[in-house]
N, C-alpha and C positions, 0 to 999 in steps of 0.2 A: 504493500500500500504506500509506504514511504517512497519507494522507487518510482511509483506512478505519479504521486501527488507532487513530488519535487519538480519535475519538468513542467507540470501544469502551472505551479505557482511562479516559476521562473518566466514562463511565457506570459502569464498574466501581468506580472510586474514590468516585464519588458514592453508589453503593449501599452501599459499605463504610462510608462516613461515616454514612449513615443507620442502618446496623446498629449501629454503635458508639454513636450517640446514643440509639437505642432501648434498648440494653443499659444505658447509664448511667441512663436515665430509669426503667427497671424496678428497677434497684438502689436508686435514690433513693426510689422508692415503698415498697420493702420495708423500707429503713432507717427511714422515717417511721412505717411500721406498727409496727415493733418498738419504736420510741421511745414511741409512744402506749401500746402494751401494757405496757411497763416502767413508765411513769408511772402507769398505772391500777393496777398491782400494788404500788405503794409501800405502806409500812406506816402511812401517815398515815390517821387516822380522824377523822371529824367528831364532836365531843363537844358535848353540851348541858351547859355548865358553869354552876353557880350561883355568882354573885359576891356578896360582901357589899356593903351600901350604902356609897356614897362618904363620906357624912357620918355622924357618930355621933349618933343620936337617943336621948335618955335619958328614961325615965319616961312615954312616950306610948304609949297602947294604942288610942286612938280618933282618927280624923281627920274633921273637919267641913269639907266643901268650901264655902268661903265666897263672897265677892263677887269677881268679876273685872270690873274697871273698864276701859273703853275710854278711852285717853288719846291726845292728839295729840303730835306731835314727830317728829323725824327718826330713822330706823332706820339704824344703822351697817351699812355694807355690807362684806363680806369683801374683803380686798385693798386697803383704803383706809387702812391704818395707816402706809403708807410715804409718802414725799414725793410731791407732785403731779407732779414730773417723772418719777416711776416708776410712775404709775398705769396705764400702758398706752396713753396717747394718742400712740402712735408711728405712723409712716407705714405700718408693716406691719399694724397693726390696721385692719380694715375696719369702721368704726363707721358705722351708719346715723344719719340725722337724724330727729327730735331725739335727741341723745345723753342718756342717762339716767345721771347720776353720783350721784344721791341719791334716796332714797325717803322720803316723809313719810306718817305715819299719817293715814288719812282715816276719820273716824267714820262717814260715810255708807256706806263699803264694809265696815265691821267690825261691822255690827249683828247678825250671826249668830255671829261668831267666838267670843264669850264663852261662849255656850251649848255650842257644838261643842267648845271646849277643856275645859269642865267635864265634858262627857260622855266625852271621851278620858281625862281624869284618873281618873274613876270606873272606867272600863274597865281601865286599867293597874293601878290600886290593887286592884281586885277580883281580878285574875288572880294576882298574885304577892306582895302585901304582907302582913305579919303584922297589920296594923291592921284594926280594925272601922270601917266607914264609917257615919257618921250625918249626917243632914240634908244630902243631896247637892244640894238644890235651890238653894242660895244664899240662901234666905229665912230670916229670923229665927225664924219659926214653922215647925212641921212635926214637932216631937218628939212621940213617944208612948211610953208605958211609963215605966220607971224611968230617970232621967237618970244618966249616969255621973259620976264624980268629975271636976270641972272641971280638976283638976291633971293628969289623964291624957288630956285632950282637947286636940288642936291644931287650930287653924283655918287652913286653907290659902286665902290670898287672892292676887290677882295684878293687875298693871297691864299692859294689853295694847295693843300697837301693831301695826297691820296696814295694809299697802299693797299694792295690786294694779293692774297696768296691762296692758291688752290692746291691742296696736297692730296694726291692719290697714292694710296699704299695699301698694305695688308697688316693685320694684327692677328695673333693666335688667340682664338676664343675656345672656351671649353664647352663641349656638347655632351649630353648624357642621353643615351637611348632609353626611351620609355615605350614599352609595348603595351598597347591598350587591350584590355580584355572586355569584350562586350558583356560577359557574364558577371563582371565585378559590380559591386554596389557603388552608389554615388560617393559614399564616404571613402571607399577604397581607391577610387579614381582620383579624388581630390588629394588623398594622402600621397599617392604615387606621383602626382604632378608636383606637389610641394617638395617631395624628396628630390625630384629631378631638378627643380629650380634651385634648391639649396646646393645641390652638388655642382651645378653649373656656376653659380655665383662664387663658390669656394674654390673653383679652379679644378675640381675633380671631374674627370671625364676625358673625352677625346679632344685633343688640341688640334684645331683645324684653322688654317690660314683663311681669314675672312677679309675681303676687300672693303675699303671705305673711301669716302671723299670728305674732306673738311675744307670749308670755305671761310676765310678770315679776311676782313676788310676794315679800313678806317678812313674817315674823311675829316679833315680839319680845315676850317676857313676863318681867316681873320678879316672881318668886314670893316670898312671905313666909309662913313657918310660925310662927304665934304660939300660945303657951300660953294657953288660954282663961281660966285662973284669974287671971292677972295681966297678960296682954298682952305678955309678954316674948318675945323671939325664941328659938325652939327651936334653930334654926340660922340663920346670917346670911342675909339676902336674896340671891337669886341671879337673874341674868338669863340667859335662853336665847334664841337666835335660830335661825331656819331660813329658807331661801330656795328659790326655784324660778325657773328660766328655761328656756324651750323655744321653739323656732321651727319652724313648719311652712311649707314652701314657700320659694321664694327660694333664695339661696345659703346653704349650711349654715355657712360661715365668717363671715358677717356678722351683726351684732347691734346693737341700740340701747345695749347695755352695753359699757363698755370691756373689752378682751380679758382683762385680769388679773382683773377682778371676775367676769366670766362663767365663766372657767376655775376660779376658786376655788369658785364655787357648784356647778358640775358635778362637781368632784373631791371636795368635802367634804360635800355635802348631797343629792346625787342618785345615790349609789352603788347604792342599792337598786332603781333603776329599770331593769327588764329590757326592752330594746328589742325583743326577740324572744321570743315565747312558747316555753317549753320543749317539747321533743318529748314528754316524759313527760306533761305536762299535756294536750297534744292527744290523746295515746293514751287517757288516762283519760276525757276527754270523749267521744271516739268510742265507747269501750266502754260508757259510760253511756247513749248513744243506743240501744244494742241491749238492754242489760239492764233499763233503767228509763226508757223514753221519756217518761213523765209527769214524772219528776224532771228529765230533760234539758231539756224545754221550760219547766218551772216556773222553773228557774234561769237561763233566758235564754241557754243555750249555743248555741241555734240561731241567735242573732243574731251578726252580725259584731262582734267585739271586737278593738280594736287600740289599743295604747298610744300610737301615733303620731297618734291623733285628739285634738284639743285638749280639755282638761278644762273642765268647767263651773266657774263661780266657787264653787259649793258643794263640788264635788269637791276643788278646790284648797284650800279652807279646812279641809276634813276631813283632807287629807293633811298639811298643815303643823301643824294642831292635834295630830295624833297623834304627829308627830315631836317636838315640844316636850314634850308630856306624857310620852313615853317617856324622854326624856333627864332630865327632872326627877325622875321616880319612881326612877331609878337612884341619886339622891342620898340618898334617905331609906328605900329598901326594897331587900331582896335581889332580884336579877334574874338572868335566864338569858341566856346568849349562846352562839352557835355558834362553836367554835374547831376548826381543823384541826391536830391535834397528832400527833406521832410516837410510836408504840408501840415500845419497844426490844425487841431480840431476847433477852429473858431467858427465864424459865420459860415454856414453850410453853402450859401450861394457863392460867396467869394472863393471858398475852397474848390467848388466845382469849376468856377471860371479859371482858376489857376491850373487845375489838372487838365483843363482843355486848352492850355496855352493861350488863353485870352487874358494876357497880363495887363494890358491897358484898361480893359473893361473891369478887371478886378481892382485896379488902383482907383478908378472912378467910383466904384461901388463902395469900397472901404472908406475912402475919403468922405463919402456922403453920410456915413454913420454918425449918429450923435455921440455914442460912446463906443470905444474899442477896447476889447480885452487884450491881455498879453498875447494871446494867440492871434488876434486880429492884427495887432501891430507887427508881429513877426511875419504874417502872411502878406501884409502890405510891403514890408521890407523885401520879402522874397520876390514880389511882383516887380518892384523897382530894380532889384538885382538882375532878374532875368532880362530886363530891358536895357541893361548896361548902365543904369544910373546908380553907381556905387555909393556916392556920398549920401544920396537920399535914402538908399537902402540901409546904410549904417545908422542913420538918424532914427529910423523906426525900429531897428534891432535894439538900439540902446534904450528906447522907450519901453520896448517889450521886456528888456532885462530889468528895468526898474520895477516893473509890475510883477515879474516872476524871476527873482534872482537865482533860483536853484535849477532852472531849466537848462540842461546841457546843450540842447540843440540851439537855443538862443545864444548861449555863450560862444558856441562854435561859429555862429553866424557873425557875431560881433568881431571875433578874432579874424575870421576870413576876410572881412571887408575893411580892416584897419589900414591895410596898405593899398 
């Protein structure tokens, strides 16, 4: 009897444990779903906010895009301002040979970058600057019609450094053979996969030469904005740098760059790089294939496009040129940026107008209220900020803070608009 009842009890408790685990799993899934739903329903809204230029430019109404000269010299890499003992040459860093710890401008590689940078500057200035552009070719001739007053004209020049390295090689990677058994349970399959991954990461297994390509590039531009009438500086000269590093194939954690330099580039200069195409973009393209097949094929959407495919040298120069041009134009011209900001639970009509991007209507409505709460003052400041009126926004943020001194969002808004 004991021999019979023992397996039955074991089976009963085993099934009971499975039922409890399944119940816990379902509860976890439900909680995750509600967490995602609550996060999606937060009052934060993406705003297109107009920001004033960083530098004060006086008396300039016209900009002439002048000469951009290619110069030689070393380009400062990010993460190299600390001592050499802290540059990342540690045992934990997996650095490939040859190690690249500096980049030097090469004129033979930079023959297109000056024209591409000039085109990027013209594009950015044409989009959002208050200046009229004249003679964007970089040549002394090219004017036609009435010439503007030279005191109102600024000439934008630059000294350009560019370096690019494409390394194609092989590295030995560890591979571990894992034979899948269709009769194995899910737990056994997961355990086997985990053992294989652990063995490969520890270097245990078959070492196989695996090809890879690593692309490293840097662009540094020293901009100078000179008044045409006397050659004086409108604003002090400024240098801007941008970088790019990407590896295809091989081990993802290895690089020819020291670890701190690579991480600084990835974290500060490649945040805009989306490694996976958004679902919405795919849906839009699929819809276009049905609604307008001619446009679909004309725009090349039928071709396989993947950001994980190495860029050509021209594509890389265009990318870096646009990044530098965008950063410099912010210095001399108003610009727009996307910000995720919280709409306070004040007047419901005003909050609805703000969420609908009707900022001017929200300003008029809130200014017409006889009394405004702290949330209303904050939302009024938010409407002014979204329209680029930073000083007025700060005024209402400070009024909101006087009424609700413990509100962290209001404190952040005051701090954000101080400069």
